[in-house]
C-alpha positions in Angstrom: 165.5 190.2 235.5 166.9 192.9 233.4 169.9 191.8 231.3 173.2 193.7 231.2 172.4 194.7 227.6 169.0 196.1 228.6 170.6 197.8 231.6 173.1 199.5 229.3 170.4 200.6 227.0 168.5 202.1 229.9 171.5 203.9 231.2 172.3 205.3 227.7 168.7 206.4 227.2 168.6 208.0 230.6 171.8 209.9 229.7 170.4 211.1 226.4 167.2 212.0 228.0 169.0 214.1 230.6 170.8 216.0 227.9 167.5 216.5 226.1 165.8 217.8 229.2 168.7 220.1 229.9 168.4 221.7 226.5 164.6 221.9 226.7 162.3 224.8 227.7 159.5 224.8 230.2 156.2 226.7 230.0 155.6 227.7 233.6 152.1 227.2 235.1 150.5 225.3 237.9 149.4 221.7 237.5 151.0 218.6 236.0 154.1 218.8 233.7 153.6 217.3 230.3 156.7 216.6 228.3 156.7 216.8 224.5 159.4 216.0 221.9 158.3 218.0 218.9 161.5 218.5 216.8 164.9 220.1 216.8 165.3 223.6 218.3 165.4 226.5 216.0 163.1 225.2 213.2 159.8 226.8 212.3 157.8 223.7 213.3 159.5 223.5 216.7 159.0 227.2 217.4 155.3 227.0 216.5 155.0 223.9 218.6 156.4 225.8 221.6 154.0 228.7 220.9 150.9 226.5 220.7 151.8 224.3 223.6 152.4 227.4 225.8 148.9 228.5 224.8 147.5 225.1 225.8 149.4 225.2 229.1 148.0 228.6 230.0 144.4 227.5 229.2 144.7 224.1 230.9 146.7 225.3 233.9 149.5 222.8 233.3 153.2 222.9 232.6 154.9 221.8 229.3 158.5 220.6 229.1 160.0 220.8 225.6 162.5 218.2 224.7 164.7 218.8 221.6 165.6 215.9 219.3 167.9 215.4 216.3 166.9 216.9 213.0 167.5 213.7 211.2 164.4 211.4 211.1 166.4 208.2 211.5 168.5 209.6 214.4 165.3 210.8 216.1 163.7 207.4 215.7 166.8 205.8 217.2 166.5 208.1 220.2 162.8 207.3 220.6 163.7 203.6 220.6 166.2 204.2 223.4 163.5 206.0 225.4 161.0 203.2 224.8 163.6 200.6 225.9 164.2 202.6 229.1 160.4 203.3 229.6 161.4 206.9 229.8 158.8 209.4 231.2 158.1 211.2 227.9 154.4 212.0 227.2 154.1 213.2 223.6 156.3 212.3 220.6 156.3 213.9 217.1 156.4 210.9 214.8 157.4 210.5 211.1 155.0 208.6 208.9 156.9 205.4 209.3 157.4 205.4 213.1 154.1 203.9 214.3 154.9 200.4 213.0 158.3 200.6 214.6 157.2 202.0 218.0 153.8 200.3 218.1 154.2 198.5 221.5 155.0 201.8 223.3 152.2 204.0 221.9 148.7 204.7 223.3 145.7 203.9 221.1 144.2 207.3 220.5 141.1 206.1 218.6 138.7 206.1 221.5 139.6 209.8 222.1 139.4 211.0 218.5 136.9 208.7 216.8 134.4 211.5 216.2 137.1 213.6 214.5 138.6 211.0 212.3 136.6 212.0 209.2 138.1 215.5 209.3 141.6 214.2 208.5 143.0 212.9 205.2 142.3 209.2 205.0 145.8 208.5 203.8 147.3 209.8 207.0 144.9 207.9 209.2 145.7 204.8 207.3 149.4 205.3 208.0 148.9 206.0 211.7 146.4 203.1 212.1 147.7 199.6 212.9 145.4 196.6 213.7 142.5 199.0 214.3 144.6 201.1 216.8 145.2 204.8 216.0 148.8 205.2 217.2 149.3 208.9 216.3 147.2 211.9 215.1 148.2 213.5 211.8 149.7 216.9 212.6 151.2 218.4 209.4 151.3 217.1 205.9 153.9 216.6 203.2 153.8 214.9 199.8 156.3 214.6 197.0 155.6 217.1 194.2 157.4 218.4 191.1 158.5 222.0 190.9 159.4 223.6 187.5 160.7 226.9 186.1 157.5 228.4 184.7 159.4 231.1 183.0 161.7 228.8 181.1 158.9 226.5 179.9 157.1 229.6 178.6 160.4 230.8 177.0 160.7 227.6 175.0 157.0 227.3 174.3 156.6 224.1 176.4 153.7 222.9 178.6 154.2 221.4 182.1 154.8 217.6 181.6 152.3 215.0 182.6 154.5 212.0 182.0 158.1 211.0 182.8 158.8 210.8 179.1 157.7 214.4 178.6 159.7 215.5 181.6 162.9 213.8 180.2 162.4 215.4 176.8 161.8 218.9 178.1 164.6 218.6 180.6 167.1 217.6 177.9 165.9 220.2 175.5 166.0 223.2 177.9 169.3 222.0 179.4 170.9 222.1 175.9 169.4 225.6 175.2 170.4 227.1 178.5 173.9 225.9 178.3 174.2 227.2 174.8 172.9 230.5 176.1 175.8 230.8 178.6 175.0 228.7 181.7 177.2 225.6 181.7 176.0 224.6 185.1 172.4 224.2 184.1 170.7 220.8 184.6 167.3 219.5 183.6 166.3 217.7 186.7 167.3 217.6 190.4 166.2 214.9 192.9 167.4 213.2 196.0 169.8 210.3 195.1 171.9 209.9 198.2 171.7 206.5 200.0 169.1 207.5 202.7 165.4 207.7 203.3 164.9 210.4 200.7 166.0 207.9 198.0 163.4 205.5 199.2 160.8 208.3 198.8 161.8 208.9 195.3 161.8 205.2 194.5 158.3 204.7 195.9 157.2 207.4 193.4 159.0 205.8 190.5 157.5 202.4 191.1 154.0 203.6 191.9 153.9 205.9 188.8 154.7 202.9 186.7 152.1 200.7 188.3 154.9 198.6 189.8 153.3 198.1 193.2 154.4 199.1 196.7 157.6 197.0 197.2 155.8 194.9 199.8 152.1 194.2 199.3 149.6 194.7 202.1 149.5 190.9 202.7 153.3 191.0 203.3 154.4 189.5 200.1 157.5 191.0 198.5 156.5 192.3 195.1 159.4 194.6 194.0 160.8 192.1 191.4 158.5 192.7 188.5 158.9 194.1 184.9 157.3 197.4 185.6 159.8 198.0 188.5 162.7 197.2 186.1 161.3 199.7 183.6 161.0 202.4 186.3 164.5 201.9 187.5 165.9 201.8 184.0 164.4 205.2 183.5 165.8 206.7 186.7 169.3 205.3 186.0 169.3 206.9 182.6 169.0 210.4 184.1 172.4 210.3 185.9 174.9 212.3 183.9 172.3 213.1 181.2 169.7 215.4 182.7 170.9 215.1 186.3 174.4 215.7 187.6 176.3 212.7 189.2 176.4 214.9 192.3 172.7 214.2 192.7 173.8 210.7 194.1 175.2 212.5 197.2 172.4 215.0 197.5 169.6 215.4 200.0 166.8 217.9 199.9 168.9 221.0 200.9 171.5 220.4 198.2 168.9 219.9 195.4 167.0 222.9 196.4 170.2 225.0 196.4 170.8 224.1 192.7 167.2 224.9 191.8 167.2 228.1 193.9 170.4 229.3 192.2 168.6 229.1 188.8 170.5 226.0 187.6 167.7 223.5 187.2 164.5 223.2 185.3 162.7 220.6 187.4 163.0 219.8 191.1 161.3 216.9 193.0 160.8 217.9 196.6 158.2 218.6 199.3 155.7 221.4 199.9 158.0 223.6 202.0 159.9 224.5 198.8 157.0 226.5 197.6 157.2 229.1 200.4 161.0 229.3 199.9 160.7 229.9 196.2 157.8 232.4 196.5 159.4 234.5 199.3 159.6 238.2 198.4 163.4 238.1 198.4 163.6 234.9 196.4 165.2 235.1 192.9 162.6 232.6 191.8 159.5 234.6 193.0 156.8 234.3 190.4 158.9 232.0 188.2 158.0 228.6 189.7 155.1 226.3 189.1 153.9 223.0 190.8 152.7 219.8 189.2 152.1 216.3 190.5 154.8 213.7 190.2 154.7 212.6 186.5 153.0 209.4 185.3 154.6 206.3 183.9 153.6 204.9 180.5 150.4 203.2 179.5 147.1 202.8 181.4 149.0 201.7 184.6 150.8 205.0 184.8 149.6 207.3 187.6 150.6 210.5 189.5 152.0 209.2 192.8 153.8 211.4 195.2 155.2 209.8 198.3 153.3 210.7 201.4 155.3 212.4 204.2 154.6 214.6 207.1 154.5 214.2 210.9 152.0 213.1 213.6 151.8 213.3 217.3 151.7 210.2 219.5 151.3 209.6 223.2 153.8 207.2 224.9 152.5 204.5 227.2 155.4 205.3 229.6 154.5 209.0 230.2 153.0 209.8 233.6 150.3 212.2 232.5 148.4 210.4 229.8 145.1 212.3 230.1 146.8 215.7 229.9 149.0 214.5 227.0 146.0 213.4 225.0 144.4 216.8 225.7 147.6 218.5 224.4 147.6 216.4 221.2 143.9 217.3 220.7 144.8 221.0 220.9 147.9 220.8 218.7 146.0 219.0 216.0 143.0 221.2 216.1 141.8 223.3 213.2 142.8 226.5 215.1 146.4 225.4 215.6 146.8 223.9 212.2 145.5 227.1 210.6 148.0 229.1 212.7 150.9 226.8 211.8 150.1 227.2 208.1 149.6 231.0 208.1 152.8 231.6 210.2 155.0 228.7 209.0 153.6 227.3 205.8 153.1 223.9 207.5 150.5 222.0 205.5 147.4 221.0 207.4 146.2 217.4 207.8 142.6 218.5 208.2 140.9 218.5 204.8 138.6 221.5 205.4 141.5 223.8 205.9 142.3 223.5 202.2 139.1 225.5 201.5 139.6 227.9 204.4 139.4 231.5 203.2 142.4 232.7 205.2 144.5 229.7 204.0 143.5 230.3 200.4 144.2 234.0 200.7 147.8 233.1 201.7 148.2 230.3 199.2 145.9 230.0 196.2 147.7 226.8 195.1 146.3 224.7 197.9 144.2 222.5 195.5 147.4 221.2 193.9 148.7 220.0 197.3 145.2 218.7 198.3 145.0 216.6 195.1 148.5 215.3 195.5 147.8 214.1 199.1 144.6 212.4 198.0 146.6 210.4 195.4 149.8 209.9 197.4 151.6 206.6 197.8 152.7 205.4 201.2 156.0 203.7 202.0 155.6 200.1 203.0 155.8 200.8 206.7 152.4 199.6 207.8 153.0 196.1 206.4 156.6 195.8 207.5 156.2 197.3 211.0 159.2 197.3 213.2 161.4 196.1 210.3 160.6 199.1 208.1 164.0 200.8 208.8 165.8 197.6 207.6 163.5 197.4 204.6 164.2 201.0 203.6 168.0 200.5 204.1 167.9 197.4 201.8 166.0 199.4 199.2 168.1 202.6 199.2 171.4 200.8 199.4 170.6 198.6 196.5 169.2 201.4 194.4 172.2 203.6 195.1 174.6 200.9 194.0 172.5 200.7 190.8 172.6 204.4 190.2 176.3 204.4 190.6 176.6 201.9 187.8 177.6 198.9 190.0 174.5 196.8 188.9 171.7 196.8 186.5 168.0 197.3 187.2 167.0 193.7 186.8 169.8 192.4 189.0 168.9 195.2 191.5 165.3 194.3 192.0 166.1 190.6 192.2 168.7 191.3 194.9 166.4 193.6 196.9 163.6 191.0 196.7 165.9 188.2 197.9 167.0 190.3 200.9 163.5 191.3 201.8 162.3 187.7 201.5 165.2 186.6 203.8 164.3 189.4 206.3 160.6 188.3 206.4 160.7 184.5 205.8 159.3 185.2 202.3 156.7 187.7 203.5 155.3 185.6 206.3 157.1 187.1 209.3 157.2 190.9 209.4 
């Protein structure tokens, strides 16, 4: 018997779903109607999803209903969870890299339908979307943390692009001093995302991995964040605030940090691949002035370039009424043809490796090898090993780190507190 609480969730989800359908668009054709939630209306990815889905509908003789969702990844996941609880009739879902573990019970295993194509995709993405041998989503477009820098300013001060965090800190402080002396008091050395949200988790994964400090939670479920290398990495990050990064970075997400960099007020910016197309646009004040490098390495032989892996996949819900057609739509949207179109028209990075050597792709963006190499060495968030509890894991992490960055605690106390909370959440790593 359904409890009152479950009944309330079902009603709430049905109401939200009704609003989503009301704001959606339909590709008209004969045949079955496949519903797809592929982002928030008005964005490039959403518009190109509509375009490609319409093409599929025309070829397949079906209909497609487009359901808009919140732009925020965490809000979108919460909506999906409501739909799953209500067993809502949604066929295809655009999923962030940490969704599969959370939504596992409601997603179709796609491996029998894509097994012959698996080798065409980046292994890192398949690993994220695969749980217990089940392929719960197909990689659609890629993202990875990279470092942008003002090429013109490094050349001006006879500096080479940094390979290590120590070199970045030194260059950031030096150029910041010089640019302020030259008349720009608002210039900063380094911008990154320090607000208490998922973006801070992404930055932290890079800090720890670049120092050889592990992945917060090991693949066997053991909490490993409390270690000397993690303390060293966080000590480094804390030292940036007020020195080479403004205190305002602690309330900043990607758009705010890009704004500072775009205005010419920062030397380095940690962000995602989409920034490259923004910076290189013909009307950009930074056109021709920006370079890309991997996330810097930490010290010693354990140091490594390690950008956090991001991006989006497409999953098929177990509760949709048109599973066969939904799988066919996912095949089309993740095909080489569509991924090539999405890159050429929207600068959305492919998840199929061969496209990074495609002549039309290279003609548009010669820097594809940098992104390719960054994806190959990317570091995942601990979503696969923590499953449905990942959101809580990330919240514990970014909340504790944000308090540390504000000066409310030290790095050693922070990792100890985070580890204790994660141990409590998982019965010391035995119950994720």
